[in-house]
MARBA-3410 file (N, C-alpha, C, O; in Angstrom, 1 decimal):
59
0.6,-1.4,0.0,0.0,0.0,0.0,1.0,1.0,0.0,2.0,1.0,0.6 ~ 0.4,2.4,-0.9,1.3,3.6,-0.9,1.0,4.6,0.4,1.8,5.5,0.7 ~ 0.0,4.4,0.8,-0.3,5.6,1.7,-1.3,4.9,2.9,-2.3,4.3,2.4 ~ -1.0,4.8,4.2,-1.8,4.5,5.4,-3.2,5.4,5.3,-3.2,6.4,4.7 ~ -4.0,5.0,6.0,-5.4,6.1,6.2,-4.9,7.4,6.9,-5.2,8.4,6.3
-4.2,7.4,8.0,-3.8,8.1,8.8,-3.1,9.1,7.8,-3.7,10.1,7.7 ~ -2.2,8.9,7.1,-1.5,9.6,6.3,-2.0,10.6,5.3,-1.7,11.7,5.0 ~ -3.1,9.5,4.7,-4.1,10.3,3.9,-4.7,11.5,4.6,-4.7,12.6,4.2 ~ -5.2,11.1,5.6,-6.0,12.2,6.2,-5.0,13.4,6.7,-5.4,14.6,6.8 ~ -3.7,13.0,7.0,-2.7,14.1,7.3,-2.8,15.1,6.2,-2.9,16.3,6.3
-2.5,14.2,4.8,-2.3,15.0,3.6,-3.5,16.0,3.5,-3.4,17.2,3.2 ~ -4.6,15.4,3.6,-5.7,16.4,3.2,-6.0,17.3,4.3,-6.7,18.3,4.0 ~ -5.6,17.2,5.3,-5.7,18.2,6.3,-4.4,19.5,5.4,-4.6,20.5,4.8 ~ -3.3,18.8,5.6,-2.2,19.9,5.0,-2.8,20.5,3.7,-2.4,21.7,3.5 ~ -3.5,20.1,2.7,-4.0,20.8,1.6,-4.8,22.0,1.9,-4.7,23.2,1.4
-6.0,21.5,3.0,-7.0,22.2,3.0,-6.2,23.5,3.7,-6.4,24.6,3.2 ~ -5.3,23.3,4.9,-4.7,24.6,5.5,-4.1,25.4,4.6,-4.3,26.6,4.7 ~ -3.4,24.8,3.7,-2.6,25.5,2.3,-3.3,26.5,1.7,-3.1,27.7,1.5 ~ -4.3,25.7,1.3,-5.5,26.4,0.5,-6.2,27.7,1.3,-6.4,28.8,0.8 ~ -6.4,27.4,2.4,-7.4,28.5,3.2,-5.9,29.6,3.2,-6.1,30.7,2.6
-4.8,29.3,3.7,-3.6,30.2,3.9,-3.7,31.0,2.7,-4.0,32.2,2.9 ~ -3.5,30.5,1.3,-3.4,31.0,0.1,-4.8,32.1,-0.1,-4.7,33.4,0.0 ~ -5.9,31.6,-0.2,-7.0,32.5,-0.3,-7.1,33.3,0.7,-7.8,34.3,0.3 ~ -6.6,33.3,2.0,-6.5,34.5,2.8,-5.5,35.3,2.3,-5.8,36.5,2.4 ~ -4.5,35.1,2.0,-3.4,35.8,1.5,-4.0,36.5,0.6,-4.1,37.7,0.8
-4.5,36.0,-0.5,-5.0,36.9,-1.7,-6.5,38.0,-1.2,-6.8,39.1,-1.5 ~ -6.9,37.4,-0.5,-8.0,38.5,0.3,-7.6,39.6,0.6,-8.1,40.6,0.2 ~ -6.4,39.4,1.7,-5.9,40.7,2.2,-5.0,41.3,1.4,-4.6,42.4,1.8 ~ -4.5,40.8,0.5,-3.8,41.7,-0.4,-4.4,42.5,-1.4,-3.9,43.4,-2.1 ~ -5.8,41.9,-1.4,-6.8,42.9,-2.3,-7.7,43.7,-1.4,-8.1,44.7,-2.0
-8.1,43.4,-0.3,-8.7,44.1,0.6,-7.9,45.4,1.7,-8.4,46.6,1.9 ~ -6.8,44.9,2.1,-6.2,45.8,2.8,-5.6,47.1,2.1,-5.9,48.2,2.6 ~ -4.9,47.1,1.0,-4.5,48.4,0.2,-6.0,49.1,0.0,-6.0,50.3,0.4 ~ -7.5,48.5,-0.5,-8.4,49.1,-0.8,-9.0,49.8,0.6,-9.5,50.9,0.6 ~ -8.9,49.0,1.4,-9.3,49.9,2.8,-8.4,51.0,3.4,-8.8,51.9,4.1
-7.2,50.8,3.0,-5.9,51.9,3.5,-6.4,53.4,2.3,-6.4,54.7,2.5 ~ -6.7,52.7,1.2,-6.8,53.9,0.3,-8.2,54.6,0.5,-8.3,55.7,0.1 ~ -9.1,53.9,1.0,-10.5,54.8,1.0,-10.3,55.5,2.6,-11.2,56.3,3.0 ~ -9.5,55.3,3.4,-9.2,56.0,4.7,-8.3,57.0,4.2,-8.4,58.1,4.7 ~ -7.5,56.8,3.5,-6.6,58.4,3.1,-7.7,59.2,2.5,-8.1,60.2,3.1
-8.3,58.9,1.3,-9.4,59.6,0.6,-10.5,60.3,1.6,-10.9,61.5,1.4 ~ -10.7,59.5,2.8,-11.8,60.4,3.8,-10.9,61.3,4.4,-11.3,62.5,4.4 ~ -9.8,61.1,5.0,-9.0,62.0,5.6,-8.7,63.1,4.9,-8.5,64.2,5.5 ~ -8.4,63.1,3.2,-8.2,64.1,2.7,-9.1,65.1,2.5,-8.9,66.3,2.4 ~ -10.5,64.4,2.6,-11.8,65.2,2.5,-12.0,66.0,3.9,-12.4,67.2,4.1
-11.8,65.2,4.8,-12.2,66.2,6.1,-11.1,67.2,6.1,-11.5,68.3,6.4 ~ -9.7,67.2,5.9,-8.8,68.2,6.0,-9.3,69.2,5.3,-9.5,70.2,5.9 ~ -9.6,68.9,3.7,-10.3,69.9,2.8,-11.5,70.7,3.4,-11.6,71.9,3.2 ~ -12.4,70.1,4.1,-13.6,70.6,4.4,-13.1,71.6,5.8,-13.7,72.6,6.0 ~ -12.3,71.1,6.4,-12.0,71.8,7.7,-11.0,73.1,7.2,-11.1,74.1,7.9
-10.3,73.2,6.2,-9.7,74.3,5.6,-10.3,75.3,5.1,-10.1,76.5,5.2 ~ -11.4,74.6,4.3,-12.5,75.5,3.6,-13.5,76.5,4.8,-13.9,77.6,4.8 ~ -13.5,75.5,5.7,-14.5,76.2,7.0,-13.6,77.0,7.6,-14.2,78.1,7.9 ~ -12.4,77.0,7.9,-11.6,78.1,8.6,-11.3,79.0,7.6,-10.5,79.8,8.0 ~ -11.5,79.2,6.3,-11.2,80.1,5.5,-12.3,80.7,5.3,-12.2,81.8,4.8
-13.6,80.3,5.7,-15.0,81.2,5.4,-15.1,81.8,6.6,-15.8,82.8,6.5 ~ -14.8,81.5,7.8,-14.8,82.1,8.9,-13.9,83.4,9.0,-14.1,84.5,9.6 ~ -12.8,83.3,8.3,-11.8,84.5,8.5,-12.4,85.4,7.5,-12.3,86.6,7.9 ~ -12.9,85.3,6.6,-13.4,86.1,5.4,-14.6,86.8,6.1,-15.4,87.6,5.4
END
Protein backbone atom coordinates (compact mmCIF):
# COMPACT_ATOMS: atom_id res chain seq x y z
CA UNK A 1 0.00 0.00 0.00
CA UNK A 2 1.24 3.44 -0.86
CA UNK A 3 -0.40 5.43 1.95
CA UNK A 4 -1.96 4.52 5.26
CA UNK A 5 -5.37 6.06 6.03
CA UNK A 6 -3.87 8.34 8.72
CA UNK A 7 -1.29 9.65 6.28
CA UNK A 8 -4.07 10.31 3.76
CA UNK A 9 -6.03 12.32 6.35
CA UNK A 10 -2.89 14.25 7.29
CA UNK A 11 -2.23 15.05 3.65
CA UNK A 12 -5.83 16.25 3.19
CA UNK A 13 -5.54 18.43 6.30
CA UNK A 14 -2.28 19.87 4.96
CA UNK A 15 -3.86 20.67 1.59
CA UNK A 16 -6.89 22.25 3.28
CA UNK A 17 -4.75 24.49 5.50
CA UNK A 18 -2.48 25.41 2.58
CA UNK A 19 -5.47 26.34 0.40
CA UNK A 20 -7.09 28.38 3.19
CA UNK A 21 -3.83 30.24 3.74
CA UNK A 22 -3.47 30.95 0.03
CA UNK A 23 -6.96 32.42 -0.30
CA UNK A 24 -6.56 34.42 2.93
CA UNK A 25 -3.35 35.91 1.54
CA UNK A 26 -5.10 36.81 -1.74
CA UNK A 27 -8.00 38.39 0.19
CA UNK A 28 -5.70 40.46 2.40
CA UNK A 29 -3.56 41.59 -0.52
CA UNK A 30 -6.66 42.88 -2.33
CA UNK A 31 -8.76 44.17 0.58
CA UNK A 32 -6.21 45.90 2.84
CA UNK A 33 -4.85 48.35 0.19
CA UNK A 34 -8.46 49.19 -0.78
CA UNK A 35 -9.27 49.86 2.89
CA UNK A 36 -6.17 52.01 3.43
CA UNK A 37 -6.83 53.94 0.20
CA UNK A 38 -10.40 54.69 1.25
CA UNK A 39 -9.25 55.89 4.67
CA UNK A 40 -6.70 58.23 3.08
CA UNK A 41 -9.33 59.68 0.72
CA UNK A 42 -11.70 60.30 3.65
CA UNK A 43 -8.91 61.96 5.66
CA UNK A 44 -8.08 64.26 2.74
CA UNK A 45 -11.77 65.19 2.37
CA UNK A 46 -12.04 66.02 6.08
CA UNK A 47 -8.93 68.21 6.00
CA UNK A 48 -10.18 69.98 2.87
CA UNK A 49 -13.54 70.69 4.54
CA UNK A 50 -11.82 71.96 7.70
CA UNK A 51 -9.60 74.26 5.64
CA UNK A 52 -12.61 75.55 3.68
CA UNK A 53 -14.52 76.18 6.91
CA UNK A 54 -11.59 78.04 8.49
CA UNK A 55 -11.21 80.17 5.36
CA UNK A 56 -14.93 81.06 5.41
CA UNK A 57 -14.75 82.06 9.08
CA UNK A 58 -11.75 84.29 8.40
CA UNK A 59 -13.42 86.15 5.53
